C-alpha positions, 0 to 999 in steps of 0.5 A: 514544503516543510523541511520534513516533507523534503526528507526522503523518509517523510510521509509525503515521500512514502505516499509518492512511492505508493501513488507510483506503485498504484499507477503501475498496478493500474497500467495493465500493459500487454504481456505483464502478468496479473500477478506482477500488477497485484504485487504493485497493488500490495506495494502501494498499500504497504507504502501508503500505510507506512506513510501514515505510520510515519505521520503518526510518529510510529516506527515500523519494522521492515516487513511486507506483512500488511496485518503487522502494519495495520496492527501498529497503526490501530494503536494510534488511530481508527482505521476504516474496515474497508482499509483494513481488509486490504491486509489480504494483499499481503499474499502478493508481496513475495509469492506472486513475483516468482513462478511456482506453486501459486495459482494464476491471478484471475481478472476478478482478483486483480480488479479486487486488488486494485480497488483495495489499493485505491481505497488505502492510498486515497485514505492515506492521502487524506491523512497525509494531506490533512491540515495540521493543527 
């Protein structure tokens, strides 16, 4: 492990948190709202993209807006369209965590969020784990 990989703000560390959020999103324990699981899917994407931004040497703002993060990253590398569409998960960043006027998440929406999160985390992992050189 290189010195930067052991640092709490390293791409590897951010990716570790993204993988943890993805695992939580996929767990689907009983009595947990799908909205909460979609929040963790969004968090997995956010942390994975921030890991790639760090790996590219790009500073990023404190934001949950995935479109903002993808736009910053697009200035550095090509991003597959199947990854960029995960920006739609931004809606789960805040509003899904609190009761209110938000519609309940359906099973289909939940599965879509999980699929998008997996796609982004796997893509980020391939970049972070790629041999340097």
